[in-house]
C-alpha positions in Angstrom: 109.5 109.8 118.9 112.5 111.3 117.2 113.8 111.4 113.7 117.1 112.6 112.3 117.2 115.0 109.3 119.5 113.8 106.5 121.9 116.0 104.5 119.2 116.1 101.8 116.6 117.4 104.2 114.8 114.1 104.5 113.4 112.4 107.5 111.9 108.9 108.2 108.6 109.1 109.9 108.7 106.5 112.8 106.7 103.4 112.1 104.4 104.0 115.1 103.4 107.3 113.7 102.9 105.9 110.2 100.7 103.1 111.6 98.7 105.4 113.8 97.9 107.8 110.9 97.4 105.2 108.3 100.3 106.5 106.1 101.2 104.2 103.3 103.7 104.6 100.4 102.5 107.3 98.1 100.6 109.2 100.8 100.6 112.9 100.4 101.5 115.2 103.4 101.1 118.9 103.6 103.7 120.7 105.8 103.4 124.1 107.5 105.8 126.0 109.7 103.8 127.5 112.6 105.2 129.3 115.7 108.6 127.5 115.4 107.0 124.1 114.8 106.8 122.0 111.7 103.3 120.6 111.3 102.6 117.9 108.8 99.1 116.8 107.9 97.9 113.9 105.9 96.1 115.1 102.7 92.8 113.2 102.2 92.5 112.0 98.6 89.7 113.6 96.5 86.9 111.1 96.2 85.4 111.5 92.8 82.2 109.5 93.7 81.6 111.8 96.7 81.9 114.9 94.6 79.2 113.6 92.1 76.9 111.9 94.7 73.4 113.3 94.5 74.0 115.2 91.2 72.7 112.6 88.8 69.1 112.6 87.5 67.2 109.7 86.1 65.7 110.5 82.7 61.9 110.5 82.2 61.1 110.8 85.9 61.3 107.1 86.4 62.0 105.4 89.8 65.4 103.9 90.2 64.0 100.4 90.0 62.0 101.1 86.8 65.1 102.8 85.2 67.3 99.8 86.1 64.7 97.3 84.8 64.6 99.3 81.5 68.3 99.5 80.9 69.0 95.9 82.0 66.2 94.4 79.8 67.5 92.2 77.0 67.4 93.9 73.7 65.9 92.2 70.6 
């Protein structure tokens, strides 16, 4: 697939490539010039939940079920 560089240095990524890579409006790409080739890579968004997964601790040494029952119990 080919694309033409505009006067402003912009290109349109062909639809087939966008679909294959899952590129949507707002996607971030990282470009690098390597051995006379322009290489573009899709930057994976930072997943805040993945970063914190496994780091939380339940207070009082309770099991998950016991903790959830306690915090979900109706308050007087």
